[in-house]
N, C-alpha and C positions, 0 to 999 in steps of 0.2 A: 036608138038615143045617141047623140053625140056627145063627145065629151073632149076636154082639153088635159094633156097630160103635162104638166110643166113642175119644174125645180128651180130652186134658187138659184142665180147666174152664179158665175164664179168668182163673185166678189165676196162671196160666203164661203165659211169652213166647209170641208167635205162632209164631215158629220151630221150636218144639218140640210143636206142637200136631198131629202129622199123626193120621190116622184111621187106629185098630188093629183087628183083629179077634180078638174074642175066643171061645173056645167059651162057652157058657153055663152048663155042667155043672163046667168047670175051674175051681177053686180051689187055690192053693198050700197053704192052711192056714184055718182057720175065723176068723182074724183079719180077714178081707175082702180079702185080698192075690189082684190079680187077674195073670195072666200072658197076653199075646197070642202069638198063633202067631210072631212073630219072635222071643220073648224078653223082651219091654218086660216089666217087673215095676212094679206100683204099687198102692197101697190103692185100694179102690173109690170112696172120697171124692173122689179126684182128678180123678176120670173123668166126662166128661157124655156123653150118648148122644147119636148123631146119625143121621139118617134116610140109611141107605144111605151113600153117598162124599159126605157134605156137607163137603167139605174136602180138603186133601192127603192122599191114603192113603200109608199105608206101604208102600214097595215089598216089602218082606221080608215082611210080612203077606200081599199079594198071592201072594207066591211060593209061602211056606210052608202057606197056609190049604188045607185039603181043598175041593177044588172038584168040584159035581157039575152038570150042565146041569139047569137047572130042566124040567119035565114040561109046562109051559104055554109054554115058551120058544119064539118062532117060528122054524123052520127058515131062514127068511130076512127082510130087511125088507120090511114093507108096502109098497105102492107110493106112497101119500102120505107115508112118511117118507122113501123114496129120493129123490123129488122134492124135499122140504123140504132135505135134505143136499146136493142137487146141484143148484145155480142154474141156471137157460136161462141161459147166456151165449153171445151172439153176437160171436166176436173177427174175424168177417168185415167186419165193420163197423169204423169208427174208436172205440178207445178207449185209454184211458191211467188209470195208477194215479195218483191226486193224494198227495201225499206226506202224511205224518199229523202233521208238525209245520208250521209257520207260514211254511215257508220257500221257497214258490211254487216248487218244483221238481215238475216231473213223470217218471214211469217209464214204459218198457215193460212188457207183459204178455205173457207167454212162451204159456200155453196155459191153457184154458178150467179144467182140473184144479186148477190154482191158485187158483182162485178160490171162495171159501166163503161162505155167509150168516153174517154176524154184524152182531148187535142191528140197527139200523134201515138195513142196508145190505150192500154186499158186501165183503169183505176179499179183497186179492190180493195173492199174491207176485210181486215184480217179478223183472226179468231180473236184474239186480244182486243179488237176494236181499234187498231190504227189502220190509218190508210198506206197502201204502198203501190206497186206498179206492179200488176199480173205477168208472170213470167213462166213461159212455159218451160220443162225441161228440170232436171234437177239445181239444186242451189249450188254454188260454188263451194269445193270443201275448204275453204281457208274463211270462208262466213260464219258467222255465230248464229245458232237457232234462237229465236227469239224464247227466253223462258217462260214468258207470261203463255204465248202460244203452245210451247212444247207441254205444260204443265194442263192448260184448257183441253188439248188435242188427246192425252192421255184420258182425261177425266170422259171425254166425248166418248171415246172407245172403250172405256171400260162401262159406260152406262148405256151404249150404246144409243145417243139420243136421234 
């Protein structure tokens, strides 16, 4: 089934420019009114096409649009894509997460599953729940250990989760 991905054009505020899914053959009237699967209605001149989901998708359209798996869709991810999604992270060696702000605080990392490729590095979810930059090695001596991570790490070691 063919569908059209479109959102309101740049004349509208960014917060209302979700990407909607439209059936190509479904017009409400001959006057150019379009209706998305979620029920959103507007004139076609207010819309701009997007390439697939280039932007924030409308969750109701995703829920209500008829979905059929593509005949060419792979049954599983190719090995190269899997390697790209799952970085080789060795947490048996010292590593920490550098704070995303300039506050010179370092955080503990709990598991390699919480580290993902991001731009030019690896983003890591810390034990205290923040995000930081995965950094191999030991933290600089003039940086402060996150008090929440320190407390949670000692609790984890104590109870051996």
